[in-house]
C-alpha positions as CSV (number, residue, x, y, z in Angstrom):
1,M,82.5,129.7,96.0
2,I,84.3,127.1,94.6
3,E,87.8,127.7,92.4
4,V,89.7,125.1,91.1
5,H,93.1,125.7,88.8
6,N,95.0,122.9,86.8
7,L,93.7,120.1,89.4
8,E,95.6,117.0,89.0
9,K,94.9,113.8,90.4
10,E,97.4,110.4,90.1
11,Y,97.0,107.1,91.8
12,V,99.4,105.0,91.8
13,D,98.9,100.7,91.6
14,E,101.6,98.6,91.9
15,E,103.5,101.6,91.0
16,M,102.1,102.1,87.5
17,P,100.8,106.2,87.5
18,T,96.9,106.3,87.4
19,R,96.7,110.4,86.0
20,A,92.7,110.5,87.0
21,L,92.2,114.5,86.5
22,R,94.8,116.5,84.0
23,G,94.7,119.7,84.7
24,V,90.7,121.1,85.7
25,T,90.2,124.4,85.6
26,F,87.1,126.6,86.0
27,S,85.0,128.7,89.4
28,I,81.3,127.9,90.7
29,A,80.1,130.9,92.1
30,K,77.7,130.9,95.1
31,G,73.5,130.2,93.9
32,E,74.4,127.7,91.0
33,F,73.1,124.8,90.1
34,V,76.2,122.9,88.5
35,S,75.9,119.3,86.9
36,I,79.2,117.4,86.3
37,M,79.0,114.8,83.9
38,G,81.6,112.1,81.8
39,P,82.1,108.9,81.5
40,S,82.7,106.2,83.3
41,G,86.6,106.6,84.0
42,S,86.2,110.2,82.7
43,G,87.2,111.8,86.5
44,K,84.2,112.8,87.5
45,S,83.8,111.6,90.7
46,T,87.8,111.5,91.2
47,L,86.7,115.5,90.7
48,L,83.3,115.1,93.1
49,Q,85.5,113.6,95.5
50,I,87.7,116.6,96.0
51,L,85.8,118.8,95.7
52,S,83.9,117.6,98.9
53,F,87.4,117.5,100.4
54,L,86.4,113.2,100.7
55,D,90.0,113.4,98.5
56,R,93.0,115.8,97.8
57,P,94.4,116.5,94.7
58,T,98.0,115.7,94.0
59,G,98.2,118.9,92.0
60,G,97.2,122.5,90.9
61,A,95.0,124.4,93.4
62,Y,91.4,124.1,95.4
63,T,90.2,127.2,97.0
64,F,86.6,126.5,99.1
65,Q,84.9,129.9,100.0
66,N,88.4,132.3,99.4
67,K,90.7,129.8,101.7
68,S,92.7,127.3,100.0
69,I,92.6,123.7,100.8
70,D,96.2,123.5,101.5
71,D,96.5,125.5,104.2
72,M,93.9,123.1,106.3
73,S,94.5,120.1,108.3
74,D,92.3,116.5,108.1
75,Q,90.7,117.9,110.8
76,E,90.0,121.5,109.5
77,L,88.3,119.8,106.2
78,A,86.7,117.8,108.1
79,H,84.6,120.3,110.1
80,V,83.9,122.3,107.1
81,R,82.9,119.1,105.7
82,N,80.4,118.4,108.6
83,K,79.5,122.3,108.5
84,D,79.3,123.6,105.5
85,M,78.1,120.6,102.6
86,G,75.8,118.5,102.2
87,F,75.4,114.8,100.5
88,V,73.3,112.9,98.7
89,F,74.3,109.2,97.4
90,Q,73.0,107.0,95.1
91,S,72.8,104.0,96.9
92,F,70.7,106.7,100.0
93,N,73.0,105.3,102.7
94,L,69.6,105.5,104.9
95,L,69.1,103.6,108.3
96,S,66.5,100.9,107.4
97,R,65.2,100.2,110.8
98,M,65.3,103.9,112.3
99,S,62.1,106.2,111.7
100,V,63.0,108.7,108.9
101,Y,62.7,111.3,111.9
102,D,66.2,109.8,113.3
103,N,68.2,109.2,110.0
104,V,67.1,112.7,109.1
105,E,68.9,114.5,113.1
106,I,72.3,112.1,112.3
107,P,74.1,115.0,111.5
108,L,72.5,117.2,113.9
109,L,73.9,114.8,116.4
110,Y,77.1,116.4,116.1
111,S,76.4,120.1,116.5
112,T,75.9,121.7,120.1
113,I,71.8,122.1,118.8
114,P,69.7,121.5,121.3
115,P,67.0,118.7,121.2
116,Q,64.0,121.3,120.7
117,K,65.8,123.4,117.8
118,R,67.3,119.6,116.3
119,Q,63.0,118.6,116.3
120,S,62.0,121.7,114.7
121,L,65.0,121.9,112.1
122,V,64.5,118.2,111.1
123,G,60.6,118.6,110.9
124,E,61.2,122.1,108.1
125,A,63.7,119.9,106.4
126,V,60.7,116.6,106.1
127,R,58.6,119.1,105.1
128,S,60.6,120.6,102.1
129,V,60.6,117.0,100.4
130,G,57.0,116.7,101.2
131,L,57.5,113.0,103.5
132,E,56.1,115.0,106.9
133,E,53.1,111.9,106.9
134,K,56.3,110.1,107.1
135,L,58.0,110.9,109.5
136,Y,58.1,108.3,111.9
137,V,58.3,105.3,109.6
138,E,61.1,103.6,109.4
139,A,63.5,103.7,106.5
140,G,63.3,100.4,105.4
141,K,59.5,100.6,104.7
142,L,59.9,103.2,102.1
143,S,60.3,103.2,98.0
144,G,63.2,104.1,96.8
145,G,61.7,107.6,96.0
146,Q,60.2,107.9,99.4
147,K,64.2,107.3,100.4
148,Q,66.2,109.4,98.4
149,R,64.0,112.6,99.8
150,V,64.7,111.5,103.0
151,A,68.5,111.4,102.3
152,I,67.7,115.1,100.9
153,A,66.3,115.6,103.9
154,R,69.4,114.5,105.9
155,A,71.6,116.3,104.0
156,L,69.7,119.3,104.0
157,V,68.9,120.1,108.0
158,A,72.3,121.3,109.2
159,D,71.7,124.4,106.1
160,P,75.2,123.2,104.3
161,N,76.2,125.8,101.9
162,V,76.4,123.6,99.5
163,L,74.7,120.7,97.6
164,F,76.7,117.1,96.3
165,A,73.9,115.3,94.6
166,D,76.2,111.9,93.1
167,E,73.7,110.0,90.6
168,P,71.2,110.5,93.3
169,T,68.9,109.5,90.4
170,G,70.5,106.3,89.1
171,N,68.9,103.5,91.8
172,L,65.3,105.6,90.9
173,D,63.0,104.2,88.6
174,S,62.2,107.4,85.6
175,A,59.3,108.7,87.9
176,S,60.6,109.0,90.7
177,G,64.1,110.1,89.3
178,L,61.7,113.1,88.1
179,Q,60.7,113.6,92.0
180,I,64.3,114.4,93.2
181,M,65.4,116.6,90.2
182,E,62.2,118.6,90.9
183,I,63.2,119.2,94.5
184,L,66.5,119.7,93.6
185,E,65.4,121.9,90.7
186,K,62.8,124.4,93.6
187,L,66.5,124.0,96.0
188,H,68.2,125.7,93.4
189,E,65.5,128.8,92.9
190,K,65.2,129.0,96.1
191,G,69.7,130.4,96.5
192,R,71.0,126.5,97.3
193,T,74.5,126.0,95.6
194,I,74.4,122.6,94.4
195,I,77.3,120.5,92.7
196,L,75.3,117.1,90.4
197,V,77.6,114.8,89.4
198,T,75.4,112.2,86.8
199,H,76.0,110.1,83.7
200,E,72.0,110.7,82.4
201,T,72.0,114.0,79.9
202,Q,67.7,114.4,80.6
203,T,69.5,114.2,84.3
204,A,72.0,116.9,84.0
205,E,69.9,119.6,82.4
206,F,68.2,120.2,85.4
207,A,70.9,122.2,85.8
208,N,72.0,126.3,84.9
209,R,75.3,124.7,84.0
210,I,76.6,121.7,82.4
211,I,80.2,120.6,83.1
212,R,81.3,117.5,80.6
213,V,84.5,115.5,81.7
214,R,86.6,113.3,79.0
215,D,89.8,111.5,80.4
216,G,90.8,113.8,83.2
217,M,90.1,116.5,81.5
218,I,87.3,119.5,80.3
219,E,85.6,118.8,77.3
220,S,83.0,121.0,77.4
221,D,81.6,123.6,80.2
222,V,78.4,125.5,78.8
223,L,75.0,127.3,80.2
224,V,71.9,125.6,80.4
225,T,68.2,128.2,79.9
226,R,64.6,126.6,80.2
227,T,62.5,128.9,78.6
228,A,58.6,128.6,79.4
229,H,57.1,125.1,78.4
230,T,60.2,123.6,76.5
231,R,63.1,121.4,77.1
232,P,66.7,123.2,78.5
233,V,68.0,124.7,75.9
234,V,72.0,124.1,75.6
235,L,74.0,127.6,75.3
236,K,78.0,127.6,73.9
């Protein structure tokens, strides 16, 4: 689904260049659950922005679903992003005075899907995160964990090919964060492709693969496996 080769990103601030990414190479197959980890300033957020079409690299190659982004205009990138990508953010990004239903429906308002079908899709997405009883409650009245579950439902409602989660547990207590990661884990078990950015090892270990980034380069890329009643085990 995703392949990057020698990816570079350089920012120029007051004529001083900063290399955020330095030759990053990896691929992600359909159905994988991948965590991208790294300390502040490591380049993981820059990498996420490029992978999710929110920015372009200054060097190297990025192929998404067998198509190079170099061959795509900004308008085409926006179309693919809206159609094939779902997003979950640390700060939820919900409209607090709108209901759960209205928040989840937002991505569908830009499609040609008729209202009756939209209603069905919203209901299904909200049920998938266990919030059907909150369907018409204002988002601002929900707990932090519930807000993030709404954000996941909104990201899923258009059935994207890949789900990007940027520090999804960062604003939550440990119990709520665990609930969110268990939801993402179940989505992966159903075949969803998930790319998670986090600085928390315990959160990253819900994935089946961990890519560690440091100083704009890949420090390690390892598989994670689980056995019954045990914590994840990292395989080198």
